[in-house]
N, C-alpha and C positions, 0 to 999 in steps of 0.2 A: 707446504701442504698442511691443511688444517682439517682435522676430523673431530667431530664432537656432537653433543646433544645437550638438551636443556638440563638434564640431571647429572650426567656423567660424561666427562671429557676424556678424550684419548690423545694420542700423540700429535704434537704440532711442532713445527720447526720455524724458527725465525727469531727476531730480537737481536740484541747485542751479544756477540760472542765474547767469551772470556778465555784468554789464552791458557794453554796447557803446554808444559815443557815436552820437547821431543825426547823420548826415551826408548831405547831398543826393547822390544817385547811388550810394550805397553798396550792396554786396551783404552781406546778413546770412545767418547759418546758422540754420536752423530750430531753435528752442529757446533761442537767445540772447535776452537782454532788452535792448531799446533804451532808452536813458535820456539825458535832457538836463535841465539845471537851469533853462534859460530858452528856451522855445520861441519861435523867431523866424520871421516871414514870409520866404518866399523873395524874392530880389531881383527876380524877374519879377512878383511879386504887385502888385496895385493898392495894397495897404497895405504898411506897413513897420514895422520895430521888433518889439517883443515882442507876442505874442498876448494875454497876460494870464492871470489866474488863473481857474480853474473854467470854462474855455471848452470847449464840446463840439467834438471833432475827429472827422473821418471817415477811415477807412482804406479807400480805394476800389481795387477790382481794375482793372488796366489790361491791355488786350489788346495784340496784337502791333503794332497800328497806333498805339498810344499813347493810345487813347481809353478813358475810364473806362467800366466795364461794370456793376458792381454793388458794393454796399456789403459790405465784408468784416467790419468791426467798428467800433464807436464807442468813444471814450475821452475823458476830460476831463483838462485840465491841472490840476495840483494848486494848492494855496493860494498857492504862491510862483511859479506860472507854469511849473513844470517838468513833465516827462512821463516816465512809465514805460510801455513798450509791450512786451507779451509776443508772441513770434513762434511759439509752439508750434503754433498752428493756422493759420499762414500759409504759403503756398507760391506763388511767382510774382512778378509785378511789381505795385507798388502806388504810389498817390498819397496822401500825407497832406495833408489840407486842412481848413479850418474848415467846420463844418456849416452855419453861417448864410449865408455868401456864397461858398463854394467857393474861398476864397483859398488858394493853394498854400503849403505849408510845406516839403515835401521829397518827392522821388521816391526810391524804394528798391526793392530786390528781396529775396526770401527764397528760399534754396535748401536742400534737405535735405542733410545731411552723411551720405553713405554711408560705412560703415566695415566692413572685413573684416579678420580677423586669422588668421594661420596660421604654423606653424613650418616653416622651410625644410627641416629634417630633423626629422621628428616623433618620432624615437627617438635618444637619445644615451646614453652611459654616464657614470658619475661619476668615472672615473679616466683613461681614455685619449681616447676620442672624445667630448669634453665640450662642444664648441662647436657652436652653431647660430645662427640669426637668427630673430627674431620679425618677420614680414612684415606690415606694415600697409598696406592699400589704401584710399585715400580720395581724393575729388576735391579735398579741402581740404589746404592745407599751412600750417605755422606754428601749429599748435594746441597746447594744453596738455592733458595727459591724466594720469589716475591709473590705475595698474596694480596689480592684486591677484592673488594666486595661492593657491588653496585648498591648505593643507598647508605653506605656506612663511611664515615670520615676515617682518615688514618688513625686518629685518636681513638674513635669508637672501636675500630678493628683491633687496635693494639690491646684494648681492655678485654675484648672478647677472647683473644688468643693468649693473653698473659696468664697462663695457668701452669702450675707445677714449675718445672725447671725450664720451660720454654721462655725465650727472651726475644720477643719480636721487637724489631727496630723500625720506627716510622720512616716511611719514604714519602715522596711527593703525593702519591695516590694510594698507598697501602702500607704494608709492613714487609720487612725482609726477615727471613729466618735462615740461619746458617747451619750447615752440617746436619741436615735432617737424617737421622739414623733410625727413626722409628716409623712404623706404619700409621700411627695415629697422632694427631695433634688435638689436644683437649681444647674445648671451646665452652664458654659460659656467656649466655645472652641475657643475663640479669640486667634489667633497666633499658634494654634495647626496645625501640618502638616496634609495635606489631607490624608485620609485613613479610614479604618474600624477598630474600636476599641471595642473588647469584654470586658465588665465590669463584675466582679464577686463580689458579696456581700455575706460575710459570717458572721453570728451572732456568737459572740465570745463564749458564754457559751453553746449554743445548737448545733453549727455546721451547722445550717440551712443555705442553700446556694441558691442563685439565680443568673442568668446571664442575661445580656441584651447587645445588640450591637448598637452602634451609628456610622453612616457614616458621616464623615466630608469632605465637598467638598472645593475645592479651591475657595475662595470668590472673587478673582479678576474679574471673569467673570460674577458674579451674578448681575443681573440688573432688574429693573422694569420701564416700560415706559407707557405712555398713548397711546392707540391704534390709536386714530384719531389725525390728524394734525389740527391745528387751535383751536379756542376757542369753548367751549360748550355754546350754546345759548338756553335759555329757558325763559318762562314767570314765574314771581313770583307766587307761589301757585301751579305750575305744578311739574311734576317729571322730573328731569334731569337724563339722562342715559349716562354713559361713561364706557369704558372698559380699564382695566389695563392688559398689557402684561408682562409675566414673562420670564426671561432667566436665567437658572441655579439657580432658586430660587422658593420657593413655598409660600412665604409670602412677603408682602411689606407694607410700611407705607404710608398712604395717608393723606394729609392735605388740608383743604379747608378754605379760608379766612385768616384773619390776622389783624394787627393793623389798616390799612386804612379803614376797614369796621366795626371795633369794634366787630368782631365776628369771631370765629375760631373753627373748629373741626378737630381732628386727630384721626386716628384709624389704625388698622392692618387688612389687607385682606389676607385670606388664599386661595390658589389654591388647594382645597381639592381633586378635580378630576384630578389634574396634567395635564390638557390640555394646560397649558401655558397662560391662560387668565382668567379673572374674570370680569363679567359685573355687574356694580353697579347701583342701582337706588336710587336717592337722592330726597326724598319727601320734597320739599322746604316749603310746607305748614306745615308739621309736625314739623318743627324746632321751632315753637311757643309752649312754655310750655313743651318742651321736657326734661328739667332738664339737667343733665350733661352726659347722655349716648347717643352717636351718633347712637346706634342701634335703637333708636326710629324713626329715619328718614333715615337711610342708610341700605339697604338690598343688599345681593349678590344673584345672580341667581343660581339656581341649587344646587349642593353640596357645592359650595364655601361658605365661612363664614366670618363674620365680628367679630372682637374681640377688646376689649379695654384693652390695657396694661398699666402698670404703667406710669404715666405722660401723658396719653391720655384722651380724653373726649371732652367736650364742654366748650368753654370759651367766655366771653363777657365783654363789657364795655371798657373804655379807657385803662385799665390796663390788659385786657383779663384775668379776674379772673374766676375761675371755676364756671360753671353754665350757663344756657341758658337764653333766653329772652321770654317774654310773647307772642308776636306776631310773625308771620312768618318773616324770615329775609327779609330785604328790597331789592329794586332794586339796582343794582350796579355791579361792577366787582370784582369777588372773585378769588384770586390767588389759583391755585391748584398745588400741588407738589406730587411727588411719588418717592419712592426709596426703596431699600432693606436696612433693619435695620434702622439706623438713618441718612442715607445719602439722599441727594436730587439728583435724576438722571434725572428727567424730570419735566418741568413746563408748565402749560397751564393756561387758564382762564375760569371761569364760568361767563357768562354775564347774569344777570337776568333783564328782562324788565317787565314793567307793562302789565298785561293781558288786554284783551278787550272783549267786546261783539259786534261782527261785524254785526250780522243780523240773519234773520231766513227765511226759505222757506218751502213750503209744497210740498210733493211728494205723488204719489199714488202707491199702491202696490196691487196685486191681492188678492182676498179673501183667507184667510189662517186660518185654525183652530189654536187656541192658542197653543196647544201642538205641532204643526208643524211649529212654527215660526223658522226662520233661527237661527242657533246657534251663529253667529257672524256678525259683520258689513259686511264682505265680502259677505256672503250669502244674507244679506238684500239688498245690492246695486245691486245685479244681476237682480232684478225685479222691480226697482222703475223707475218712470217717472215723470218729472216735470209737475204739474198741481194743480191748486187751486180749481178744482171741483173733488169731489170724489163720485163715485157711492155707493149707499147704499149696505152694506155688504162687500165692499172693505175696505182696510186699508188706513188711512191717516197717512203719515209719516212726522213728523215735524223735520226739520233739523235746529239745532241751531249752528251757528259758533261763538265759544267763546273760549278764552284761559285763563289760570291762575286758572282753576277750579279743575283740575283732581287730585291734591294731596288730596283733601277733598271731592269732589263730585264724589262718587263711587257707589251710590245706589239710585234708583229711589224713595225710601221712603222719602227722604228729599226734593223731588220736590213737596211738598204739600203746604198748605196754613198756616202751623204752623208759628206763628210769631216768635218763637224762632229759626227757621232755617234761614240760610243766603240766601237760594235759594227758588224760587217759580216758578212753571210752571202751568199756569192757562189757561183753555179753557172756553170762555164765549160766549154764543149765542148773536148775535147782531141784530137779526130780530124778536125778540119775539113779538113785537107789543105793543101798549099802554096797560097798566094794566095787561099784561100777565106775567106769571112766566118765568123768564129767566133760561135756562138750563146752569148749570155750573159743571165742574169737574176739577180735578187737575192732576199733573203728577204722583202722587202715584197711580192713578186709571187707567192709561193707560196699555195696554197689556204688553209692554216691553220697556225698554230704553237701547240703545246701546251706550256705551261710546267709542269714537275713539280719545284718547288723542294725538296720533301721528299726526293727522290732525286737532287738536283743534276743534273737532266737536262731538256733540252727537245727536242721533236720538230718538224721542219718537214716538212709534207706537200706533195709536188709531184705535180700532175696531169700525166701524160705527154702529155695531149692539148692542153696549153697551152704558152705561152711559147716557141713555135717549135720544140718538140722533135719529132724525127723518128726513125723506126726506123733503127737503126744508129749513132745518136749515142752518144758516150761523154762522161761529165762528171766533173769534179772539183768536189766541194762543199767549200768552205773557210769555216770560221768564224774570226773574228778579234776580239780585244780590242786596241784600239789603245794604243800607248804613252802617248798623251796622257790616257788614263783615269786618274783618281786612285787606282785600285785596283792598277795594275801599274807596274813600272819599265821593262818592255820588252814589245814586242808578243807576244801569245800566240796561237797558231793551232792548229786541228785540221782534218784533211782526210780525206775519204773519196771513193771513186770508184764509179761505177755506169754500166752501159750499158743502152740501151733496145733491146729485141729484138722481133721480130715475134710476134704472138699465134699460137701453134701448138697443135694438138690432134691426137693420134695414138692409135690403138688398138694395144695390144701383144698378142702371142700369135698373130700371123698366120703361116700356113704359107708354104712357098716360092712358092705361087701368089698370095699376097696375100689369101688367104681366112681368115676367122676361124672356126675350128671351135669350136662351142659344145656342151657336153654336154647331153644330155636329162635334166637333173636341176637341183637347186639349184646355182647357180654365180655367179661374179662376172665381169663384163666389165671389163677393166682397160685403162689407157692412161697416156700421159705427156703433159704440157703445159708450156708456158712461162708460163702465166698464174699469178697469185698464189695461194698456198695459202689455203684458206678459201673460195675461189670455189665456188659450187654451180651445177649445171646438170643438164639432163635428158639421159639416154641412151635412145635409142629403138630398139627391135627390131621390124621390120615384115615380115610375110609376106603372102601372098594371103589368109590366113584370119584374121590377128590383128595388132594393134598393141599392143605393151607398152612401158611407160615406167618407168624407175627414176631415182632422184635420186643424183647423184654429187657428192662434195666433194673438191677438190684437197687432197692431203696435204702435209706439210712438205717432202717431197722431190720435189714436182712430179708425183706419180702420183695416179691416181684409180681408184675401183672402184665399180661399180654392181651391186647384187644383183638377180638374176632367178631365177625358177623355171620351167624348161622341162620338168619331169617329165611333163607331160601332152601335150607336143608330139611328134609322130611323128618319129623319126630320119629324116634325109634331107630334111627341110623346108628349103628355101632362104629366107634372110632378108636384109634390109638393115639394117645397124647404123649409126646416125648419132648425132651430138651437135653441139650449137651452144652456145657459151659466150661471149656478148657479143663477137662478131666472130671467134672462133676456131671453125672447123668441121672435122668429120671424118666420112667415110662409107666403109664397106667392105662387101663381100659376106660373108655368113656362112652356115654350114651347121650344122644341128642334127644331132649325131652321137651314136651309142650310146656310153655310158661317158664317160671324162674327155677334156678338151680336149687337142689335140696341139700341141706346140711353144710352150706358154705360158711367159711369163717372170714370175717372182715379183719384184715391185719391191722396191728397197731400202727398209728401214724404219729409223726413228730413234726411240730411246727416251731420254727425258730423265727422270732421277730427281733429285728435290730433297730434301736432308736439311737440316732447320733445327734449329740449336741456338742458343746465345747469339749466335754469329756464323753467317752463312748460308754453307752449303757446297753447291756444285752439282756433281753427278757426271753426266757425259754419256757414253753408250755408243752407238756406231754399228755396226750389223750389216748386211752386204750379202751376199745370196745370189743366185747366178745359175746357169743350167743349163750354162754353159760357163766354162772357166777364163779369168779376166780379171785382168790386172795393172793396179792403179790407183795413180797417183802424184798427190799433192796438194801444190800450192805456194801459199802465202799471200803475196801481195804487196799492192800498192796497188789491187787490183781484179782482175777476171777473170770468167770465165763461171761463174755460179752459186755462187761462193765468197763467204766473208766477207772484206771488204776490210781491208787493213792501213793504218796511217797513221803509220808511223815509230816505233811503240812496240812492235812485235812481235806475234807470235801470241798471247802470254799475255794481252795487253790485250783483243784481240778476243774470246777465250774468256771473259774476265771480263765484258765487256759483254753477251755473249750469255747467260751464266749469270745475270747481274744482272737482265736483262729477264725471264727465266723466273721468277726468284724474285719479282720485282715483280708479275708477273701473278698468281702464287699468293697473294701477300700481300694483294692487292686482293680 
C-alpha cells in the first residue's frame, strides 16, 4: 500500500525486508521479517527445547484481555528447525504457538511505522540562505533509512546531508543514514543548481516511505536591505523602529552594535507573510538585564518572526563575550548591518541620544463618561483646547512632553507614588489654606493615560468629578523621573497648574434691562461659557406661538453661537431664550425686533494656520474685536484664569507645545 503527496509522504510498505530476531515480548514494525535459526518452546510451555523441523506453527491474534481470538496465519519451521515470519500483513498483538497442541513459543506485537517528511523551510537559495532541515516524523526511533533525491547525484546528496554529526554513506542512487534518532536532518544546499528537488526517505526494514520537496533558488539575486535611507535616531530608553526589505529571500541576518560600543546583538528575521518586508521594534530599555537572547528586546510586527541561530545572540564587554549588561545600552552610535545569510549587504546607524523631560501643559476636554473615553490619542486630540481653567465635570488633560520613557513606561499603574517605581505623576492642591487638608491623588487614579511615543508625549485624563476635586480647587501636576532610574543621573521633573471653576453659561448681547433683542431675520444667538470647547448643547427660543431649537458648539475661546431664522416672526413678539449644557444653565427674556440686534458683542476669534515643510512651522494669529475700547494685558506664569500655564521654561515652550499639538492633530 502506498499513500503520499507531492510535499508530504505517509506510510508505504514494500522494499527489501531486513531480518529481526524472534524474541518473546518484542514489538516489531510492520514490514520487518522475523527470523530465528532454532525455534524454542517458551519457558512456560509444557514442553521444552527445540520445536523441530517442518513443524506447523500458528500466529494467533490476541485481544486486549490476552485471549486468543482468531488465526492470523500459519507457517512451518524449516528443515533445520528455523523460522522466517513476514509481518507485512500483521498488525496488533499475537501469540506464536504450535498448531498441534497450542504450546507457546513467543508473544509479540506488530505496529505500523508511520513516517512523514517535510522541509522546515521549503525554499532556500544556493548562495546565502542555504540551510534548512529535513523533518522526519515517526513513532519509531533508531531506524535505518535510504534517502534519494530526483535531480541530485549520490555525491551531491551526500554533500547536502553531510552536516553536523550526520554521516551519510553513498549508495547506488542516494545515501544511507543509520540509527536515525532525531526528528531533523540538517541540510545545506550551497552550490546546488537552482531547481525543485523531490526527496524520498525509505526505512530499510519496513519499507515505510515519505516524500518532501525543496525549492532551491539562485542565490545571486537574493538581498536584504534597510528600507529607510539615513540613520535611525531615537532616545535611549525608547523603542527604535526600522524595516528590512527582502529581495528573492525570506530571511536575513541583522546585527546591531560592535566593538566601538562594547555591545552587540545579531539575529535572524523571517519574512513569514512573504510581503517582502519586516518591521522590527527595538526596545532599547529592555536591553538591560536581557541575558543573551535578543528576543527579549527585538520583536517583529505581524506574522514575521525573530529567531536566534547558532553563533547569534547578545554580546558585551571589551571582547564581546556572550551575555548582556545590567542597564539599558548607553547613548552613542551603533552600526547596523543586514544581509542574506552571513553576508553584509546594507549598513546604517542607530544613534541613541539622552531622553529629556521638556515640559507639561493642561488642556480641557468636554465632559465624557469613563466608558466613552476616546480609544486612542487621535480621538482624544480631536476635542481638546489649551486652558488652565477647567469647568467642574469637564476633563482636565495633562500633556507631558518627555522622551526616553516608552520602552518601560507603558502602563499608568506605575505613575503612582510608590518609591520603588522610577516614575511619579502627582496632583496636589495648592490653595487648601492654612491648617486645611490638602487634596492629593496620583497618576494611577486618573481616568486614562494615553501614550504617544511617536511624538514623545503622554496625556493623563483627569475627571474633575472624581478624586475629591471641588469647585475652586487649584492644582499643581508634577511628573518626575527619579534619580534611581538607570536612564538619568539626576531627578527630572515637569510641572503644570490648573484650576477647577464652576460651570457657567451666559448669553451675550443683552441690553441695559437684561433683555436680549433679536432681529426678525436670520441671526445668531451668542454667549460665553466656562465649559470645555467642543461641547455641544441646544439653545431654545420659546414664545406663546412657537418653540425653536438650534445646536450650539463651544468654540476655542469659550464662546458659542446658535443659528436661528426669525424672518417669519412678527416684531414685538416676546420670547424666552434658554440653554442647558450638562449642568450649566442660562435663561433670559428676549424680544423680536425689526432690523439688527441692539448692543450685541462680537466674540473674540482665534485663527490657527499651519504651514508644513520639511520641518513643521506653526503660525498663530489672534484677533479681538469689541464695541468698546478695551486694554488687555496678558501674563503667562505657572497658571491663571484661562491662560496656558508655564512650567519654568518660558512662554516659548508653551507656544511650542500648543503648536506641536495643532500640528499633531493635522498630521493624524
